[in-house]
C-alpha positions as CSV (number, residue, x, y, z in Angstrom):
1,M,90.4,217.2,42.8
2,T,92.9,215.6,45.3
3,K,96.6,216.9,45.4
4,K,99.4,215.5,47.5
5,I,102.4,217.9,48.9
6,G,105.4,216.6,49.5
7,I,107.0,217.7,53.3
8,I,110.6,217.0,54.3
9,L,110.4,216.6,58.1
10,H,113.7,216.7,59.6
11,G,114.3,215.7,63.1
12,A,111.4,213.3,63.2
13,T,112.6,211.2,66.0
14,G,112.5,214.3,68.0
15,N,109.4,215.0,70.3
16,I,108.5,218.3,68.9
17,C,108.5,217.0,65.3
18,S,106.8,213.2,65.9
19,G,104.3,214.2,68.9
20,Q,103.5,217.9,67.5
21,H,104.0,218.7,64.0
22,L,103.6,214.9,62.9
23,A,101.0,213.3,65.6
24,N,98.7,216.6,66.5
25,A,99.1,218.4,63.1
26,L,100.0,216.7,59.8
27,G,98.9,213.3,60.7
28,P,94.9,214.7,61.9
29,I,94.9,216.4,58.6
30,R,96.0,213.4,56.4
31,A,93.3,211.2,58.6
32,E,90.7,213.8,57.7
33,G,91.4,213.7,53.8
34,G,93.3,216.8,53.2
35,L,93.0,220.5,53.3
36,M,90.4,222.2,51.0
37,I,92.7,225.2,49.7
38,A,92.1,227.1,46.2
39,G,89.7,224.5,45.1
40,E,92.2,221.6,45.5
41,N,92.1,219.0,47.9
42,L,95.7,219.0,49.4
43,V,97.1,216.1,51.5
44,P,100.1,216.2,52.9
45,D,102.9,213.6,52.1
46,P,105.8,213.6,54.5
47,V,109.0,211.6,54.6
48,L,110.2,211.2,57.8
49,I,114.2,212.4,58.1
50,G,116.4,211.5,61.2
51,R,119.2,209.9,62.4
52,N,118.2,206.6,63.7
53,G,116.3,204.5,61.5
54,E,114.9,202.3,63.7
55,K,113.0,204.5,65.4
56,L,112.2,206.6,62.5
57,Q,110.1,203.1,61.3
58,K,108.4,203.2,64.5
59,I,107.3,206.4,64.3
60,A,106.4,206.2,60.5
61,R,104.4,203.1,61.6
62,A,102.6,204.6,64.4
63,N,101.5,207.7,62.2
64,K,100.8,205.9,58.9
65,V,103.4,207.5,57.2
66,E,105.2,205.3,54.1
67,N,108.3,207.2,53.8
68,W,111.4,207.6,56.0
69,T,115.0,207.8,55.5
70,T,118.2,208.8,57.0
71,D,119.4,210.1,53.6
72,L,118.6,213.5,53.9
73,E,120.5,214.5,50.6
74,T,118.1,212.0,48.7
75,A,115.3,213.6,50.1
76,L,116.2,217.3,49.2
77,S,117.1,216.2,45.6
78,D,113.7,214.7,45.0
79,P,111.1,217.2,43.5
80,K,108.0,215.7,45.1
81,Y,109.0,217.1,48.1
82,S,108.8,221.0,48.0
83,I,108.5,221.9,51.6
84,F,111.3,221.5,54.2
85,F,110.7,221.5,57.9
86,D,113.3,221.6,60.2
87,G,112.4,220.7,63.8
88,A,115.8,219.1,65.4
89,A,118.6,220.7,67.4
90,T,119.2,224.4,66.6
91,H,122.7,224.6,66.1
92,S,122.6,222.6,63.0
93,R,119.5,224.7,61.6
94,I,120.9,227.6,59.6
95,G,123.0,225.0,57.4
96,L,120.3,222.9,57.2
97,L,117.8,225.8,55.9
98,R,120.6,226.9,53.6
99,R,120.8,223.4,52.0
100,A,117.1,223.1,51.8
101,I,116.8,227.0,50.0
102,E,119.7,225.7,47.6
103,A,117.5,222.7,46.9
104,G,114.4,224.9,46.1
105,K,112.6,224.2,49.1
106,H,110.1,226.2,50.8
107,I,111.1,226.4,54.3
108,Y,109.0,226.0,57.7
109,S,111.3,226.4,60.8
110,E,110.8,225.8,64.6
111,K,112.3,228.5,67.0
112,P,114.5,229.7,67.0
113,V,114.9,230.2,63.6
114,A,118.7,231.2,63.5
115,P,121.5,231.4,66.1
116,S,121.5,235.4,65.1
117,V,119.4,237.8,63.7
118,A,122.3,238.5,60.7
119,D,122.1,234.5,59.8
120,G,118.1,235.2,59.9
121,L,118.9,238.0,57.5
122,E,121.1,236.0,55.1
123,I,118.2,233.3,54.9
124,L,115.8,235.5,54.0
125,G,117.7,237.2,51.5
126,A,118.4,233.8,50.2
127,V,114.9,232.6,49.8
128,G,113.8,235.5,48.8
129,K,116.4,235.5,45.7
130,K,114.9,232.0,44.8
131,G,111.2,233.2,45.1
132,L,110.4,230.7,47.8
133,K,107.6,230.7,50.7
134,H,108.8,230.9,54.3
135,G,107.3,230.5,57.5
136,A,108.2,230.2,61.6
137,V,106.4,228.0,64.1
138,Q,104.7,230.6,66.5
139,D,102.4,228.1,68.6
140,K,101.9,229.6,72.2
141,I,99.5,232.1,71.4
142,H,97.0,230.2,69.7
143,T,96.7,228.0,73.0
144,P,93.3,228.7,74.4
145,G,94.4,230.8,77.2
146,F,96.2,233.2,75.2
147,R,93.7,233.2,72.8
148,K,90.9,234.3,75.2
149,M,93.3,236.9,76.6
150,A,93.7,238.1,72.9
151,K,89.7,238.5,72.7
152,L,89.8,240.7,76.0
153,V,92.4,242.8,74.2
154,R,90.5,243.1,70.9
155,D,87.5,243.8,73.1
156,G,89.2,246.6,74.8
157,F,88.7,245.3,78.4
158,F,91.6,246.6,79.7
159,G,91.4,250.3,78.9
160,R,94.8,251.2,78.7
161,I,97.3,248.6,79.7
162,V,99.9,249.8,82.4
163,G,101.8,246.3,82.9
164,F,102.3,242.6,82.5
165,S,104.0,239.8,83.7
166,L,104.8,236.4,82.2
167,N,106.1,233.3,84.6
168,F,107.3,230.3,83.2
169,G,109.0,226.9,83.7
170,W,109.7,223.7,85.7
171,W,112.3,222.0,87.3
172,V,114.5,219.9,84.9
173,F,116.3,217.1,86.6
174,D,120.5,217.3,86.2
175,G,120.5,213.7,85.0
176,I,122.8,213.0,87.7
177,E,120.4,212.4,91.1
178,A,117.4,211.9,88.7
179,S,117.0,211.2,85.1
180,T,116.6,214.4,83.1
181,N,113.3,215.5,81.7
182,R,115.0,217.6,78.7
183,P,117.1,217.0,76.1
184,S,120.9,217.6,77.4
185,W,121.9,219.7,74.4
186,N,119.5,222.7,75.7
187,Y,122.5,223.3,78.4
188,R,125.4,223.3,76.3
189,K,126.5,226.8,73.9
190,S,128.1,224.5,71.4
191,D,124.2,222.9,70.5
192,G,122.6,226.2,70.5
193,G,121.1,226.2,74.3
194,G,120.4,228.4,77.0
195,I,117.1,229.6,78.0
196,F,116.8,233.0,76.3
197,F,117.1,231.2,72.8
198,D,114.9,228.6,73.8
199,M,112.1,230.2,75.1
200,F,112.3,233.7,74.7
201,P,111.6,233.9,70.8
202,H,108.1,232.6,72.0
203,W,107.7,235.5,74.4
204,C,108.7,237.8,71.9
205,Y,105.7,237.0,69.5
206,V,103.2,236.7,72.6
207,V,103.8,239.7,74.1
208,E,103.8,242.0,70.7
209,G,101.0,239.9,69.4
210,L,99.1,240.8,72.1
211,M,100.2,244.3,73.2
212,G,102.3,245.7,70.7
213,P,105.7,246.2,70.1
214,I,108.5,246.2,72.4
215,R,110.8,249.3,72.9
216,R,113.7,248.4,74.8
217,I,115.0,245.6,77.5
218,V,117.1,244.8,80.1
219,A,118.1,241.3,81.2
220,S,119.7,239.0,84.1
221,G,120.5,235.6,83.1
222,W,122.2,232.9,85.3
223,T,122.8,229.2,85.9
224,A,121.1,227.4,88.6
225,Q,122.2,224.0,87.8
226,R,125.6,224.0,87.1
227,Q,126.3,220.3,86.2
228,R,124.2,218.0,84.3
229,A,124.7,214.7,82.8
230,D,124.1,213.9,79.3
231,E,121.5,210.8,77.9
232,N,124.9,208.6,78.2
233,G,125.5,209.8,81.8
234,A,128.6,211.6,80.7
235,K,129.0,214.8,83.4
236,F,129.5,218.1,81.7
237,D,129.6,221.6,83.1
238,V,126.8,223.5,82.0
239,D,127.7,226.9,80.0
240,V,124.7,228.5,79.3
241,E,122.0,230.4,81.2
242,D,119.0,228.5,82.6
243,S,117.0,230.8,84.0
244,G,116.4,234.6,83.0
245,C,114.6,237.7,84.0
246,V,114.0,240.5,81.8
247,I,112.1,243.8,82.0
248,V,110.2,245.1,79.3
249,E,109.1,248.5,78.0
250,L,106.5,248.3,75.3
251,E,106.3,251.3,72.8
252,S,102.9,252.2,74.2
253,G,105.2,253.0,77.5
254,A,103.7,250.3,79.5
255,F,106.3,247.8,81.3
256,G,106.4,244.2,82.1
257,T,108.5,241.3,83.4
258,I,109.4,238.2,81.8
259,R,110.9,235.2,84.0
260,S,111.5,231.7,82.3
261,S,113.3,229.0,84.5
262,W,114.3,225.5,84.3
263,A,115.1,225.4,88.1
264,Q,111.7,226.3,89.6
265,R,108.9,223.6,90.7
266,V,105.3,224.8,89.7
267,T,103.1,225.8,92.5
268,D,100.2,226.9,90.2
269,E,97.6,225.1,88.2
270,D,99.7,225.7,85.1
271,L,103.4,226.0,83.9
272,V,103.1,229.6,82.5
273,K,101.2,232.2,84.4
274,F,100.5,235.6,82.0
275,Q,99.3,238.8,83.3
276,I,98.1,242.0,81.9
277,D,96.8,244.9,83.9
278,G,94.5,247.9,83.1
279,T,92.8,250.7,83.9
280,R,89.8,249.0,83.3
281,G,90.6,245.7,84.6
282,S,93.0,242.7,84.4
283,A,93.4,239.4,83.5
284,Q,95.6,236.2,83.9
285,N,95.8,232.9,81.7
286,G,97.8,229.7,81.4
287,I,97.8,227.5,78.6
288,R,94.2,226.6,78.7
289,I,92.7,228.8,81.3
290,C,92.0,232.4,81.5
291,R,90.3,235.2,84.4
292,F,89.5,238.6,84.6
293,Q,88.9,241.1,87.1
294,S,87.2,244.3,86.1
295,A,87.9,247.6,88.1
296,D,84.0,247.5,89.5
297,D,85.0,243.9,90.9
298,T,88.5,245.1,92.2
299,P,88.7,244.9,96.1
300,T,89.8,247.3,98.3
301,I,92.9,246.0,99.8
302,R,94.4,248.4,102.5
303,G,97.4,246.3,103.5
304,F,98.5,243.1,105.1
305,N,96.6,241.9,108.1
306,L,99.4,240.6,110.4
307,G,97.5,240.7,113.8
308,A,95.5,237.7,112.7
309,S,96.0,234.1,114.2
310,Q,97.8,232.0,111.5
311,D,95.5,229.5,112.3
312,S,92.2,231.7,112.1
313,I,91.1,230.7,108.5
314,N,87.9,233.1,108.8
315,V,90.2,235.9,108.6
316,R,92.1,235.0,106.0
317,P,91.4,237.0,102.7
318,D,90.5,235.1,99.2
319,Y,92.2,237.2,96.5
320,T,90.6,234.6,94.0
321,E,86.9,236.0,94.6
322,G,85.9,238.6,92.1
323,W,87.9,236.8,89.2
324,T,85.4,235.2,86.2
325,E,86.6,232.5,84.2
326,V,87.0,233.6,80.0
327,P,84.4,231.3,77.9
328,E,86.0,229.3,75.3
329,V,86.7,231.6,72.0
330,G,85.2,229.6,69.1
331,P,86.5,225.6,68.4
332,Y,89.8,224.5,69.2
333,I,92.4,224.1,66.8
334,N,95.5,222.7,68.0
335,P,98.1,225.6,67.5
336,Y,100.6,223.5,65.5
337,R,97.9,222.3,63.4
338,L,96.8,225.7,62.8
339,G,100.4,227.1,61.6
340,W,100.6,224.1,59.3
341,E,97.6,224.8,57.8
342,R,98.4,228.6,57.5
343,F,101.8,227.8,56.0
344,L,100.2,225.3,53.3
345,S,97.6,227.8,52.2
346,H,100.5,230.3,51.8
347,V,102.4,227.9,49.9
348,V,99.7,226.7,47.2
349,A,97.2,229.8,47.5
350,G,99.7,232.6,48.1
351,T,97.3,233.7,51.3
352,P,99.0,236.0,53.9
353,M,101.4,234.4,56.6
354,I,101.8,236.7,59.7
355,S,104.2,234.2,61.4
356,D,106.7,234.2,58.4
357,Y,110.2,233.7,58.5
358,A,111.1,237.7,59.3
359,A,108.5,237.3,62.5
360,G,111.0,234.3,63.6
361,I,113.9,236.8,62.9
362,R,112.3,239.3,64.8
363,D,111.7,236.5,67.9
364,V,115.3,236.0,67.7
365,Q,116.4,239.5,67.9
366,L,114.8,239.5,71.5
367,A,116.8,236.0,72.7
368,E,119.7,238.2,71.4
369,A,119.1,241.4,73.0
370,C,118.8,239.5,76.3
371,I,122.3,238.0,75.9
372,K,123.8,241.2,75.2
373,S,121.8,242.8,77.9
374,V,123.2,240.3,79.8
375,E,126.9,240.9,78.9
376,T,126.5,244.6,78.9
377,G,124.3,245.4,81.9
378,K,122.6,247.6,79.8
379,W,119.4,248.6,78.2
380,I,119.0,247.3,74.5
381,S,117.0,248.8,72.0
382,M,114.4,246.5,69.9
383,D,114.3,248.7,67.0
384,P,113.0,247.0,63.9
385,I,115.1,245.2,61.5
386,L,113.2,244.8,58.7
């Protein structure tokens, strides 16, 4: 038996919604004829919502979607759409989720799910009173590189984890000297910008999903690009941090660092570099690749070789030797598609949803703790909030 399930995709003209959630997730599910859930073939039936009708029509045509509208209220009042997804700018998210819950819709939200932990708890309470289902997008942990790293953790490869480091970012042009390559709202406080709320919710579920709960953090954040221009060329002063560095203490006692910046140039093979070090070995991954080095393969390094000629290639140590690439971990599923498959199963069949809205609030807690640490110059506890 085939059954359609109506989904409101709000923010459909943005790249995250159109390029990831639609083109790479819901679109392929629809093209394959749906998902078999609880004995029914479930086919997503989306309606695209945005402010620009011309763009909506173009995206709908490219993705073979029949329905689109700039009228959110009409979509919210239509009972055939039981799910509301928000992938638009974060500053309006909390109000949109309130409206969707009031309309009786299950909610699935991009990160950050709320502008504060308090707002998130309010939404969680409201959705609970209505008996609705809820979910949060947590995609990065399901990319090939992080999946391989997770397998090493599950297999006990590291022994006792003693430390970790995560470095992520790229150069975002200011829109003045060169065209910007990210939306300008990311650099305005009034629009929910700032790298702590932009990226650190991701790093929360990555770190805790791989190594366990965070106990406390201390952070520093700064603005590297102090002036930018918006999409219309109007200059504005950046009033949020575009770079941040955080020291993290885990409940296990291990420490690590997380650094993210929109003002650093890429020198490695990937935009993200994540490393875990343990007593029995270390591993490093990007989005796709993961390599490990066991204790037996770890070279003895006695210090810097400062006496060798700069041009003497033969005496330069090659620290990339002794690292082995981790093979693929099962068939690849697009991380956004995996999230939708799990959420649809949760809505229809009541299967457990690990990345629910409460998990999204925990991710917001890290971003909020980073900002509080910058303001106070102190370590901030990450005690459980639920």
